[in-house]
ZAMARGU-4260 file (C-alpha; in steps of 0.2 Angstrom, whole numbers, plus 5000, padded with zeros to 4 digits):
<rodrens>
0) 5384/5089/5442 | 5385/5074/5454 | 5370/5063/5458 | 5369/5054/5474 | 5361/5040/5483
5) 5353/5042/5500 | 5368/5034/5508 | 5380/5045/5499 | 5370/5061/5504 | 5370/5055/5522
10) 5389/5053/5522 | 5391/5070/5515 | 5380/5076/5529 | 5390/5066/5542 | 5407/5073/5536
15) 5401/5091/5535 | 5395/5091/5553 | 5406/5079/5562 | 5423/5081/5553 | 5421/5099/5545
20) 5413/5107/5560 | 5398/5114/5551 | 5383/5113/5563 | 5368/5103/5557 | 5357/5118/5563
25) 5366/5129/5551 | 5363/5117/5537 | 5345/5116/5541 | 5343/5135/5542 | 5351/5138/5525
30) 5341/5124/5517 | 5325/5131/5523 | 5329/5148/5518 | 5334/5142/5501 | 5317/5135/5498
35) 5308/5150/5505 | 5319/5161/5493 | 5314/5150/5478 | 5295/5152/5483 | 5296/5170/5484
40) 5305/5171/5467 | 5294/5159/5458 | 5277/5161/5465 | 5264/5175/5467 | 5262/5180/5486
45) 5247/5170/5493 | 5242/5159/5508 | 5255/5145/5511 | 5251/5128/5519 | 5267/5120/5526
50) 5263/5102/5529 | 5277/5094/5541 | 5280/5077/5546 | 5294/5073/5558 | 5313/5073/5558
55) 5325/5084/5548 | 5313/5086/5533 | 5300/5094/5545 | 5314/5105/5552 | 5318/5111/5535
60) 5299/5115/5533 | 5298/5125/5549 | 5313/5136/5543 | 5303/5138/5526 | 5288/5144/5536
65) 5298/5156/5547 | 5307/5164/5532 | 5291/5166/5522 | 5283/5175/5537 | 5298/5186/5536
70) 5294/5190/5518 | 5276/5194/5525 | 5268/5179/5517 | 5253/5172/5526 | 5258/5154/5532
75) 5250/5140/5542 | 5259/5125/5548 | 5250/5108/5548 | 5259/5095/5559 | 5255/5077/5554
80) 5263/5071/5571 | 5265/5079/5588 | 5277/5094/5587 | 5282/5090/5604 | 5290/5075/5598
85) 5302/5084/5587 | 5321/5082/5592 | 5337/5090/5589 | 5339/5103/5576 | 5321/5101/5571
90) 5316/5105/5589 | 5326/5120/5589 | 5318/5126/5573 | 5301/5124/5580 | 5306/5134/5596
95) 5312/5148/5585 | 5295/5150/5576 | 5287/5167/5579 | 5272/5165/5591 | 5260/5172/5578
100) 5263/5158/5566 | 5247/5148/5565 | 5249/5129/5569 | 5237/5115/5567 | 5238/5097/5572
105) 5231/5086/5559 | 5222/5071/5565 | 5214/5064/5549 | 5215/5066/5530 | 5198/5074/5530
110) 5204/5088/5541 | 5219/5091/5530 | 5208/5091/5514 | 5196/5103/5521 | 5210/5115/5527
115) 5220/5115/5511 | 5205/5123/5501 | 5210/5140/5509 | 5228/5140/5502 | 5236/5145/5486
120) 5252/5135/5488 | 5258/5119/5498 | 5275/5116/5505 | 5278/5097/5506 | 5290/5094/5521
125) 5283/5077/5526 | 5297/5065/5523 | 5315/5066/5516 | 5327/5054/5509 | 5326/5041/5522
130) 5310/5033/5515 | 5311/5014/5513 | 5295/5005/5506 | 5278/5012/5504 | 5272/5026/5515
135) 5257/5021/5525 | 5245/5028/5539 | 5242/5046/5541 | 5258/5051/5531 | 5253/5041/5516
140) 5235/5048/5517 | 5241/5065/5518 | 5252/5063/5502 | 5236/5058/5493 | 5227/5073/5500
145) 5241/5085/5494 | 5240/5077/5476 | 5221/5079/5476 | 5222/5097/5482 | 5224/5105/5464
150) 5237/5117/5471 | 5255/5120/5467 | 5266/5110/5478 | 5285/5114/5482 | 5294/5099/5489
155) 5308/5101/5501 | 5323/5091/5496 | 5313/5077/5488 | 5295/5073/5485 | 5288/5064/5500
160) 5286/5045/5498 | 5299/5045/5484 | 5315/5034/5486 | 5331/5043/5484 | 5338/5028/5475
165) 5331/5019/5460 | 5317/5007/5460 | 5298/5006/5457 | 5285/5017/5465 | 5279/5007/5480
170) 5266/5018/5488 | 5259/5036/5487 | 5272/5050/5482 | 5269/5068/5481 | 5268/5075/5464
175) 5277/5091/5466 | 5276/5106/5455 | 5294/5111/5460 | 5307/5102/5470 | 5321/5111/5479
180) 5334/5098/5483 | 5347/5101/5495 | 5366/5098/5491 | 5365/5087/5476 | 5351/5079/5466
185) 5346/5062/5472 | 5347/5047/5460 | 5328/5043/5462 | 5323/5060/5456 | 5332/5060/5439
190) 5327/5044/5432 | 5311/5035/5428 | 5299/5033/5437 | 5304/5046/5450 | 5307/5060/5438
195) 5288/5061/5435 | 5285/5067/5452 | 5298/5080/5455 | 5292/5094/5443 | 5305/5107/5440
200) 5320/5104/5450 | 5333/5117/5457 | 5348/5113/5468 | 5352/5122/5484 | 5371/5119/5487
205) 5370/5128/5504 | 5386/5125/5515 | 5392/5108/5510 | 5411/5109/5507 | 5413/5109/5488
210) 5426/5095/5488 | 5412/5084/5495 | 5400/5089/5482 | 5413/5085/5468 | 5420/5069/5476
215) 5427/5058/5462 | 5421/5043/5472 | 5403/5048/5467 | 5402/5040/5450 | 5385/5046/5444
220) 5383/5063/5435 | 5369/5073/5428 | 5373/5081/5412 | 5371/5100/5412 | 5373/5114/5399
225) 5389/5120/5407 | 5397/5103/5406 | 5392/5100/5388 | 5399/5118/5384 | 5416/5112/5390
230) 5416/5097/5379 | 5410/5104/5363 | 5424/5104/5349 | 5432/5120/5346 | 5429/5130/5330
235) 5445/5140/5326 | 5441/5154/5314 | 5454/5149/5302 | 5448/5131/5301 | 5444/5122/5285
240) 5435/5105/5281 | 5451/5096/5285 | 5452/5104/5302 | 5435/5097/5307 | 5438/5079/5303
245) 5430/5066/5292 | 5418/5052/5296 | 5412/5036/5288 | 5394/5031/5290 | 5392/5012/5286
250) 5375/5005/5283 | 5360/5002/5272 | 5352/4986/5265 | 5336/4983/5255 | 5321/4992/5263
255) 5332/5001/5275 | 5340/5015/5265 | 5334/5029/5275 | 5344/5024/5291 | 5361/5028/5284
260) 5354/5044/5275 | 5348/5051/5292 | 5364/5046/5301 | 5374/5055/5287 | 5364/5071/5288
265) 5365/5071/5307 | 5384/5069/5306 | 5385/5083/5294 | 5375/5094/5306 | 5388/5090/5320
270) 5400/5102/5312 | 5412/5088/5305 | 5421/5093/5289 | 5417/5078/5278 | 5404/5064/5279
275) 5405/5049/5268 | 5390/5037/5267 | 5395/5019/5264 | 5383/5007/5257 | 5382/4991/5246
280) 5384/4994/5227 | 5365/4992/5223 | 5360/5002/5238 | 5371/5017/5233 | 5360/5025/5220
285) 5345/5025/5232 | 5356/5034/5245 | 5365/5046/5233 | 5349/5054/5227 | 5344/5059/5244
290) 5361/5066/5250 | 5367/5083/5244 | 5382/5089/5255 | 5387/5071/5260 | 5398/5060/5249
295) 5395/5042/5245 | 5405/5026/5243 | 5399/5010/5236 | 5407/4994/5242 | 5407/4977/5232
300) 5398/4962/5239 | 5393/4945/5234 | 5375/4950/5230 | 5378/4969/5229 | 5364/4972/5241
305) 5371/4967/5258 | 5389/4969/5265 | 5399/4954/5267 | 5418/4950/5269 | 5421/4955/5251
310) 5416/4973/5256 | 5430/4973/5270 | 5446/4977/5260 | 5439/4993/5252 | 5432/4998/5268
315) 5448/4996/5277 | 5457/5006/5263 | 5445/5021/5264 | 5445/5021/5283 | 5463/5024/5284
320) 5460/5042/5279 | 5446/5045/5291 | 5444/5051/5309 | 5429/5041/5315 | 5417/5028/5309
325) 5399/5023/5313 | 5393/5006/5308 | 5375/4999/5309 | 5361/5011/5303 | 5350/5000/5292
330) 5364/4987/5289 | 5352/4972/5291 | 5355/4955/5298 | 5361/4944/5283 | 5373/4931/5289
335) 5387/4938/5278 | 5384/4956/5285 | 5385/4950/5303 | 5402/4942/5299 | 5407/4958/5290
340) 5403/4968/5305 | 5413/4958/5317 | 5428/4958/5306 | 5426/4977/5304 | 5425/4979/5323
345) 5441/4969/5325 | 5452/4976/5311 | 5447/4995/5310 | 5458/5006/5321 | 5449/5022/5322
350) 5435/5028/5334 | 5419/5018/5331 | 5401/5020/5335 | 5391/5003/5334 | 5372/5004/5332
355) 5357/4995/5326 | 5360/4978/5318 | 5378/4980/5320 | 5375/4978/5338 | 5364/4962/5335
360) 5379/4955/5325 | 5389/4956/5341 | 5376/4946/5351 | 5386/4931/5358 | 5402/4938/5350
365) 5406/4952/5362 | 5424/4946/5364 | 5428/4954/5348 | 5428/4971/5357 | 5443/4965/5368
370) 5453/4966/5352 | 5449/4984/5347 | 5464/4996/5346 | 5453/5011/5346 | 5439/5018/5357
375) 5422/5011/5354 | 5404/5017/5358 | 5389/5005/5359 | 5372/5013/5357 | 5359/5000/5361
380) 5341/5003/5365 | 5334/4991/5379 | 5330/4977/5366 | 5347/4977/5359 | 5355/4978/5376
385) 5345/4962/5380 | 5352/4953/5365 | 5369/4959/5370 | 5370/4954/5388 | 5357/4940/5389
390) 5345/4949/5401 | 5327/4952/5399 | 5322/4970/5393 | 5312/4971/5410 | 5328/4967/5420
395) 5338/4980/5410 | 5324/4994/5413 | 5324/4990/5431 | 5342/4993/5433 | 5347/5004/5418
400) 5363/5011/5426 | 5369/4995/5432 | 5367/4986/5415 | 5376/5000/5406 | 5390/5002/5419
405) 5393/4983/5419 | 5394/4982/5400 | 5405/4997/5399 | 5417/4991/5412 | 5418/4973/5406
410) 5422/4977/5388 | 5431/4994/5390 | 5418/5003/5379 | 5407/5018/5381 | 5389/5013/5382
415) 5374/5023/5377 | 5358/5015/5384 | 5345/5024/5375 | 5327/5028/5382 | 5320/5041/5394
420) 5334/5048/5403 | 5347/5040/5392 | 5362/5033/5402 | 5380/5035/5396 | 5393/5023/5405
425) 5412/5024/5403 | 5425/5010/5405 | 5431/5016/5422 | 5413/5015/5429 | 5407/5033/5428
430) 5389/5036/5423 | 5380/5051/5416 | 5362/5053/5415 | 5354/5064/5401 | 5340/5076/5406
435) 5336/5082/5388 | 5323/5074/5376 | 5305/5070/5375 | 5293/5057/5367 | 5296/5064/5350
440) 5312/5053/5350 | 5302/5037/5352 | 5301/5035/5333 | 5311/5023/5321 | 5326/5033/5315
445) 5329/5043/5330 | 5344/5031/5335 | 5351/5034/5318 | 5352/5052/5320 | 5360/5050/5337
450) 5373/5038/5330 | 5378/5051/5316 | 5379/5065/5328 | 5390/5056/5340 | 5401/5050/5326
455) 5403/5067/5318 | 5408/5074/5335 | 5420/5060/5338 | 5429/5064/5321 | 5431/5082/5327
460) 5438/5078/5344 | 5446/5061/5343 | 5439/5058/5360 | 5424/5047/5361 | 5417/5051/5379
465) 5416/5070/5376 | 5408/5067/5359 | 5396/5054/5366 | 5390/5066/5380 | 5388/5080/5368
470) 5379/5070/5356 | 5367/5063/5368 | 5363/5080/5376 | 5362/5089/5359 | 5351/5075/5352
475) 5338/5077/5366 | 5340/5096/5366 | 5336/5097/5347 | 5320/5087/5351 | 5315/5099/5365
480) 5318/5114/5353 | 5308/5105/5339 | 5294/5102/5352 | 5292/5121/5353 | 5283/5121/5336
485) 5280/5102/5333 | 5270/5092/5345 | 5281/5077/5350 | 5267/5065/5344 | 5270/5072/5326
490) 5289/5074/5327 | 5300/5064/5315 | 5318/5061/5315 | 5321/5074/5301 | 5313/5087/5312
495) 5327/5083/5325 | 5341/5084/5312 | 5334/5101/5307 | 5335/5108/5325 | 5353/5102/5329
500) 5360/5119/5323 | 5347/5127/5335 | 5353/5116/5349 | 5371/5121/5346 | 5365/5139/5346
505) 5356/5137/5363 | 5371/5130/5371 | 5382/5144/5365 | 5370/5157/5372 | 5373/5150/5390
</rodrens>
């Protein structure tokens, strides 16, 4: 599903009305009706307060009120500005209200606070996507009153006060229980920090032409179950282990033997036919005793405990029979290992997922990616991203989409910038935002699970972008399913691995 900025949504509005001939009043009517229908479906009948500001968002709210009254819900309209000042379509919707709909002009936050005590549900129709900067005055005070009312709040299109684009929260924002967004989700609603204010989001497509909603020029997307189902590797009933590919997981060093184990186990859970866990010779026995279904390969090196250039010829030989490779889990930062990683990136000609200290080995050496003859996926967390591109972690977190997109485009790689609402960027500039996952993933080892899952899926498909999108979505979904029985605080990466099959099952039920 596409995700739009405020400007992109305004352009869709403009084309729909001015070039496609669909009246704005019709759009407003259907938007408000969609919100009312959502309320009727999701909430028990009770007294509803519709709090309206000015402009089209207020107009949408007036339509909500009219349709709720049509469903025999008791509704009162609270105007934060003079309703006589409404213009255009919003004015027409005000004139269309039944005469028996109660209307109250709010003059102070105290008046609104007292009034809301008599209502079971609040509809937020104060401000829409045009907000720039903090909301002040009566509108800002009203937002604070709504948040303190201890009532469910349904926001029309976007929680009032929230920027439709990314950025910090600069003033009061409605904390919605549910948001019914119109046309397409807005970027500020699906990433931090805005996602904390939206509650459950549903999308009312209304009458916008489908080609505008699917416009390829809109390069930001929200991953959905339907999309992931299209990308999942096929499972032919006559398939065998050779059918489903083979993958190498390359990692491990003293003190970090668990990382390649978890990556290998996650790869096996991906549905791949064969998983080979590749470690230095002296690490191999520590890994072998922890793996049952996966195979192991021990590579020679100077000290036997860390990869170095002596490990490379055997790795290249074994990789020739493989379909994908992941390099980095627990691999360490020994100087010889870093040289080994860079050489492997240059010389191995199969789809590669690069993670953990293998990413750190590329810091200051990203040009080796230009020589790659096969697709590449980088999976940094913000700290690793900082070391890769020379920006502070704060700068990256303030513009996660831009940072991921620039790295992907400049080096022709797929980038997975991990964190809340993981961002996946592709080489042509497309970006995908992942909605699954929870704080149970904020544990050491979770990234190793993701790496193995993506690599295993890539071995099955041969296409790294679909494999990456599926891996990221499934990784988060497995954590969400684990959270049904394990509190995120106590969740560990092994719990996520065990729930990967349930994540596949949940997708296939859709």
